[in-house]
LUMFI-350380 format. One record per residue (C-alpha): chain; residue in three letters; residue number from 1; x, y, z. Coordinates in pm, 1 decimal, padded with zeros to 6 digits. Layout:
N
A; ALA; NUM; X; Y; Z
...
! end
This chain:
237
A; MET; 1; 04031.1; 07638.4; 04726.5
A; LYS; 2; 04058.4; 07444.1; 04397.7
A; THR; 3; 03859.8; 07161.3; 04558.9
A; GLY; 4; 03583.7; 07406.3; 04654.5
A; VAL; 5; 03560.5; 07540.2; 04298.7
A; LYS; 6; 03546.1; 07186.0; 04161.5
A; GLU; 7; 03265.9; 07089.6; 04401.3
A; GLN; 8; 03074.2; 07409.3; 04312.3
A; ARG; 9; 03107.7; 07327.9; 03939.6
A; SER; 10; 02992.2; 06968.4; 03999.4
A; GLN; 11; 02686.8; 07092.2; 04185.9
A; GLN; 12; 02608.5; 07333.8; 03900.5
A; VAL; 13; 02626.9; 07047.2; 03646.6
A; ARG; 14; 02396.8; 06833.7; 03863.9
A; ASP; 15; 02148.0; 07120.6; 03897.1
A; GLU; 16; 02144.7; 07176.1; 03519.5
A; GLY; 17; 02096.0; 06803.4; 03461.5
A; ASN; 18; 01805.4; 06787.7; 03705.8
A; LYS; 19; 01647.4; 07093.0; 03540.9
A; GLU; 20; 01674.6; 06928.0; 03198.6
A; LYS; 21; 01520.2; 06604.6; 03329.1
A; HIS; 22; 01235.5; 06801.7; 03482.9
A; GLU; 23; 01168.1; 06983.2; 03153.9
A; ILE; 24; 01169.7; 06654.7; 02959.8
A; THR; 25; 00929.0; 06500.7; 03211.7
A; CYS; 26; 00694.3; 06798.3; 03188.1
A; ARG; 27; 00698.8; 06785.6; 02808.4
A; GLY; 28; 00634.4; 06411.3; 02816.9
A; LYS; 29; 00330.1; 06452.8; 03038.8
A; SER; 30; 00151.1; 06680.5; 02793.8
A; ASN; 31; -00147.3; 06477.1; 02671.3
A; ASN; 32; -00258.0; 06707.8; 02390.8
A; ILE; 33; -00355.1; 06525.9; 02074.3
A; THR; 34; -00101.7; 06718.6; 01864.7
A; GLY; 35; 00123.7; 06868.4; 02134.5
A; ASN; 36; 00148.3; 07239.1; 02219.2
A; ASN; 37; -00034.6; 07520.4; 02040.3
A; ASP; 38; 00266.6; 07607.6; 01822.1
A; SER; 39; 00298.9; 07250.7; 01693.1
A; LYS; 40; -00074.9; 07235.6; 01624.9
A; ARG; 41; -00064.8; 07511.8; 01366.1
A; GLY; 42; -00021.6; 07385.2; 01011.3
A; ARG; 43; -00120.8; 07029.4; 01106.6
A; THR; 44; -00438.1; 06837.3; 01038.4
A; LEU; 45; -00634.1; 06596.2; 01253.3
A; LYS; 46; -00885.1; 06344.9; 01126.3
A; PRO; 47; -00971.1; 06085.6; 01393.5
A; ALA; 48; -01179.2; 05770.1; 01386.5
A; ILE; 49; -01306.8; 05561.7; 01677.4
A; ILE; 50; -01254.1; 05184.5; 01688.4
A; VAL; 51; -01474.9; 04993.7; 01933.2
A; VAL; 52; -01333.6; 04645.4; 01982.8
A; ASP; 53; -01540.6; 04330.4; 02051.3
A; MET; 54; -01834.4; 04480.4; 02238.2
A; LEU; 55; -02056.0; 04204.2; 02102.4
A; LEU; 56; -02364.4; 04009.7; 02201.8
A; ASP; 57; -02164.5; 03687.0; 02244.4
A; ASN; 58; -01907.3; 03862.9; 02462.2
A; LEU; 59; -02143.7; 04058.5; 02685.3
A; GLY; 60; -02492.8; 03921.6; 02619.8
A; LEU; 61; -02830.4; 04082.6; 02677.2
A; GLU; 62; -02885.5; 03965.5; 03035.2
A; ARG; 63; -02630.4; 04140.7; 03252.3
A; LYS; 64; -02593.3; 04224.0; 03620.7
A; GLY; 65; -02391.0; 04538.8; 03554.8
A; LYS; 66; -02119.9; 04444.2; 03803.3
A; GLY; 67; -01853.4; 04305.3; 03571.1
A; GLU; 68; -01566.4; 04531.6; 03469.9
A; GLU; 69; -01651.6; 04488.3; 03101.5
A; GLU; 70; -02018.0; 04571.6; 03162.6
A; LYS; 71; -01935.5; 04894.0; 03344.6
A; ILE; 72; -01809.8; 05065.2; 03029.6
A; ILE; 73; -02120.2; 04998.6; 02814.8
A; LYS; 74; -02310.4; 05317.2; 02903.5
A; PRO; 75; -02001.4; 05542.4; 02890.0
A; VAL; 76; -01908.3; 05399.9; 02549.3
A; ALA; 77; -02262.6; 05457.1; 02418.9
A; ALA; 78; -02260.7; 05819.1; 02539.3
A; PHE; 79; -01915.3; 05879.4; 02391.2
A; LEU; 80; -02014.2; 05739.1; 02050.8
A; LYS; 81; -02319.0; 05963.4; 02042.4
A; GLU; 82; -02097.3; 06268.2; 02091.9
A; CYS; 83; -01851.6; 06146.8; 01828.0
A; ARG; 84; -02127.3; 06105.9; 01571.7
A; GLN; 85; -02245.9; 06459.6; 01644.3
A; LEU; 86; -01891.4; 06575.1; 01567.5
A; SER; 87; -01888.5; 06366.4; 01246.6
A; VAL; 88; -01610.2; 06143.1; 01379.3
A; PRO; 89; -01633.3; 05799.1; 01212.2
A; VAL; 90; -01728.0; 05505.5; 01436.6
A; ILE; 91; -01602.0; 05156.9; 01354.8
A; PHE; 92; -01713.8; 04843.1; 01537.1
A; ALA; 93; -01441.2; 04578.4; 01511.0
A; CYS; 94; -01622.8; 04251.2; 01577.1
A; ASP; 95; -01502.3; 03896.5; 01632.7
A; SER; 96; -01635.6; 03678.2; 01351.1
A; PHE; 97; -01494.0; 03325.9; 01365.8
A; LEU; 98; -01553.9; 03010.1; 01169.6
A; LYS; 99; -01703.0; 02716.9; 01358.6
A; ASP; 100; -01382.5; 02512.0; 01344.1
A; ASP; 101; -01149.4; 02809.4; 01365.5
A; PHE; 102; -00789.0; 02741.4; 01464.2
A; ILE; 103; -00818.6; 02985.7; 01752.3
A; PHE; 104; -01056.3; 02749.8; 01935.2
A; GLN; 105; -00785.6; 02485.4; 01966.4
A; GLY; 106; -00667.9; 02669.2; 02277.4
A; ARG; 107; -00860.6; 02737.6; 02596.6
A; MET; 108; -01097.0; 02979.2; 02423.5
A; LYS; 109; -01446.2; 02840.5; 02378.6
A; PRO; 110; -01628.9; 02881.7; 02044.7
A; HIS; 111; -01820.6; 03208.5; 02028.0
A; ALA; 112; -01903.3; 03487.3; 01781.4
A; ILE; 113; -01951.8; 03243.2; 01496.0
A; ARG; 114; -01983.4; 03415.3; 01160.2
A; GLY; 115; -02341.2; 03452.1; 01043.4
A; THR; 116; -02489.9; 03446.4; 01394.4
A; ASP; 117; -02629.8; 03735.4; 01599.4
A; GLY; 118; -02345.8; 03685.9; 01846.4
A; THR; 119; -02109.6; 03877.6; 01616.3
A; LYS; 120; -02324.2; 04192.1; 01620.7
A; PRO; 121; -02243.3; 04502.8; 01829.8
A; LEU; 122; -02443.3; 04547.0; 02148.9
A; PRO; 123; -02779.8; 04715.5; 02087.6
A; ASP; 124; -02699.0; 04931.1; 02393.5
A; LEU; 125; -02437.0; 05110.0; 02182.4
A; GLU; 126; -02707.3; 05210.3; 01933.6
A; PRO; 127; -02516.8; 05135.3; 01611.2
A; GLN; 128; -02613.0; 05374.2; 01331.5
A; PRO; 129; -02625.7; 05325.5; 00952.7
A; SER; 130; -02327.4; 05561.7; 00926.4
A; ASP; 131; -02114.5; 05330.5; 01146.4
A; ILE; 132; -01885.1; 05070.7; 00994.2
A; ILE; 133; -01911.3; 04707.3; 01104.6
A; LEU; 134; -01577.6; 04531.3; 01055.4
A; GLU; 135; -01555.0; 04152.3; 01089.5
A; LYS; 136; -01221.9; 04020.4; 01217.7
A; ARG; 137; -01086.0; 03669.6; 01261.2
A; ARG; 138; -00813.8; 03747.9; 01514.6
A; PHE; 139; -00723.8; 03990.4; 01794.8
A; SER; 140; -00629.6; 04299.1; 01594.5
A; ALA; 141; -00885.8; 04489.2; 01390.4
A; PHE; 142; -00613.4; 04534.2; 01125.4
A; PHE; 143; -00509.5; 04170.5; 01083.6
A; LYS; 144; -00612.8; 04053.7; 00733.4
A; THR; 145; -00897.0; 04309.0; 00713.1
A; ASP; 146; -00942.9; 04616.7; 00492.8
A; LEU; 147; -00936.2; 04856.0; 00789.9
A; ASP; 148; -00615.1; 05029.1; 00680.2
A; GLN; 149; -00757.5; 05097.6; 00333.5
A; THR; 150; -01089.8; 05211.6; 00482.1
A; LEU; 151; -00923.2; 05460.0; 00718.5
A; ARG; 152; -00707.1; 05604.2; 00442.1
A; THR; 153; -01009.0; 05640.1; 00214.3
A; MET; 154; -01162.0; 05856.1; 00489.8
A; HIS; 155; -00829.3; 06046.0; 00524.3
A; VAL; 156; -00800.6; 05937.7; 00887.5
A; ASP; 157; -00464.6; 06000.4; 01054.9
A; THR; 158; -00553.5; 05927.8; 01419.6
A; VAL; 159; -00741.2; 05637.6; 01577.4
A; ALA; 160; -00886.3; 05618.2; 01928.9
A; VAL; 161; -00937.4; 05262.0; 02049.0
A; GLY; 162; -01164.5; 05127.1; 02322.6
A; GLY; 163; -01357.4; 04812.2; 02408.2
A; ILE; 164; -01258.9; 04471.9; 02544.2
A; ASN; 165; -01025.5; 04329.4; 02649.6
A; THR; 166; -00761.1; 04591.7; 02722.4
A; HIS; 167; -00470.9; 04346.1; 02735.1
A; PHE; 168; -00565.5; 04148.2; 02423.3
A; CYS; 169; -00769.7; 04287.5; 02134.9
A; VAL; 170; -00763.3; 04654.9; 02234.0
A; LEU; 171; -00385.0; 04652.4; 02274.2
A; ALA; 172; -00330.2; 04441.3; 01959.6
A; THR; 173; -00541.0; 04686.4; 01758.5
A; ALA; 174; -00358.0; 04986.0; 01906.6
A; PHE; 175; -00016.2; 04838.2; 01826.7
A; ASP; 176; -00119.8; 04753.5; 01470.9
A; ALA; 177; -00255.4; 05106.0; 01425.2
A; VAL; 178; 00089.1; 05242.7; 01511.4
A; CYS; 179; 00250.4; 04987.0; 01279.0
A; HIS; 180; 00027.0; 05121.5; 01001.2
A; ASP; 181; 00148.2; 05475.2; 01079.1
A; PHE; 182; -00161.2; 05606.9; 01255.8
A; THR; 183; -00128.8; 05821.8; 01566.3
A; THR; 184; -00304.7; 05610.1; 01827.8
A; ILE; 185; -00494.4; 05674.0; 02149.8
A; ILE; 186; -00611.2; 05410.8; 02397.0
A; LEU; 187; -00923.4; 05538.1; 02571.6
A; GLU; 188; -00856.2; 05420.6; 02923.4
A; ASP; 189; -01204.5; 05480.3; 03065.8
A; LEU; 190; -01371.8; 05311.0; 02767.3
A; SER; 191; -01157.9; 04996.7; 02777.7
A; ALA; 192; -01184.1; 04707.8; 03021.9
A; ALA; 193; -01055.7; 04366.0; 03117.6
A; TYR; 194; -01230.6; 04105.4; 03327.1
A; LYS; 195; -01019.6; 04217.4; 03622.3
A; ARG; 196; -00962.5; 04583.1; 03703.8
A; GLU; 197; -00600.8; 04526.4; 03806.2
A; ILE; 198; -00517.0; 04368.1; 03467.7
A; HIS; 199; -00664.4; 04665.0; 03282.2
A; GLN; 200; -00482.4; 04916.5; 03503.9
A; SER; 201; -00150.8; 04734.5; 03478.2
A; PHE; 202; -00148.7; 04751.9; 03098.7
A; ILE; 203; -00277.2; 05109.8; 03090.5
A; ASP; 204; -00000.9; 05221.0; 03327.9
A; THR; 205; 00261.6; 05033.8; 03126.1
A; TYR; 206; 00182.0; 05216.7; 02804.3
A; ARG; 207; 00086.2; 05556.3; 02944.2
A; TYR; 208; 00434.5; 05696.4; 02872.3
A; SER; 209; 00602.5; 05425.0; 02669.9
A; ALA; 210; 00904.6; 05456.4; 02441.5
A; ILE; 211; 00674.6; 05542.7; 02149.1
A; TYR; 212; 00486.9; 05820.9; 02331.7
A; PRO; 213; 00328.9; 06039.6; 02194.9
A; ILE; 214; 00266.8; 05826.4; 01884.1
A; LEU; 215; 00079.9; 05592.7; 02119.9
A; ARG; 216; -00097.3; 05766.5; 02408.1
A; VAL; 217; -00343.7; 05691.5; 02682.8
A; MET; 218; -00626.5; 05940.5; 02734.0
A; LYS; 219; -00965.7; 05960.7; 02899.1
A; SER; 220; -01259.8; 06004.3; 02662.3
A; LYS; 221; -01345.7; 06352.1; 02796.8
A; GLU; 222; -00987.5; 06464.7; 02738.1
A; PHE; 223; -01001.1; 06336.0; 02383.0
A; LEU; 224; -01328.5; 06514.5; 02306.0
A; SER; 225; -01211.1; 06837.1; 02469.5
A; GLU; 226; -00884.8; 06839.0; 02275.0
A; TYR; 227; -01062.0; 06756.3; 01949.8
A; ARG; 228; -01311.6; 07039.0; 01994.7
A; ASP; 229; -01025.8; 07278.4; 02070.4
A; LEU; 230; -00848.3; 07172.0; 01753.2
A; ARG; 231; -01165.1; 07218.1; 01548.5
A; ASP; 232; -01193.4; 07569.7; 01687.3
A; LEU; 233; -00838.2; 07633.7; 01566.4
A; GLY; 234; -00936.7; 07504.0; 01222.6
A; ILE; 235; -00716.6; 07195.1; 01257.4
A; GLY; 236; -00961.7; 06913.3; 01330.3
A; ASP; 237; -01170.3; 06803.3; 01033.9
! end
């Protein structure tokens, strides 16, 4: 009889443990920008969009529309248009290298040389005078630039990052954003790598990482929907 009671107690402990794990999993899978409705109240949200390396030298004017990086051009353009209508700042982080830059000592071929048209954002994205063009010498948009100061001047507390390539400059920018204490979102449908499987592998790796929800992965429609909801609650700026 004592054995039966012990087994019953053990089963009860296991059931409670499984219930707790399930609750943690459910909480972790909430993709809201600021969590549940209770946690939203009393908080502020001021996002900015960082579009990484969608340049003439990286994508060109003559395209077949079949490459993974090319497929996101129209969706990015449409997304930016909506963001501008919501008064969300748009920042183009653009490669801008020197001719004899150290970075070209590897396999990377010279491109996006400072002072040339190749460093400019794609015309397809319809850059506006209100947008910020940020020149960068390395992968991250934060590395030795004034981006941190610029974002804080605009009272930004959240950045949403998209562009190319997911596994290099987009990820480097996202990590640096977290390191500068910005809540960070990788826009999975507005980021790309030259191979779909590379993009998906990195997106899946960081979807629920150890620093979630400081760093999150969201689709652009989810981001816009959540931001509009927060504005309606008087939280989003």
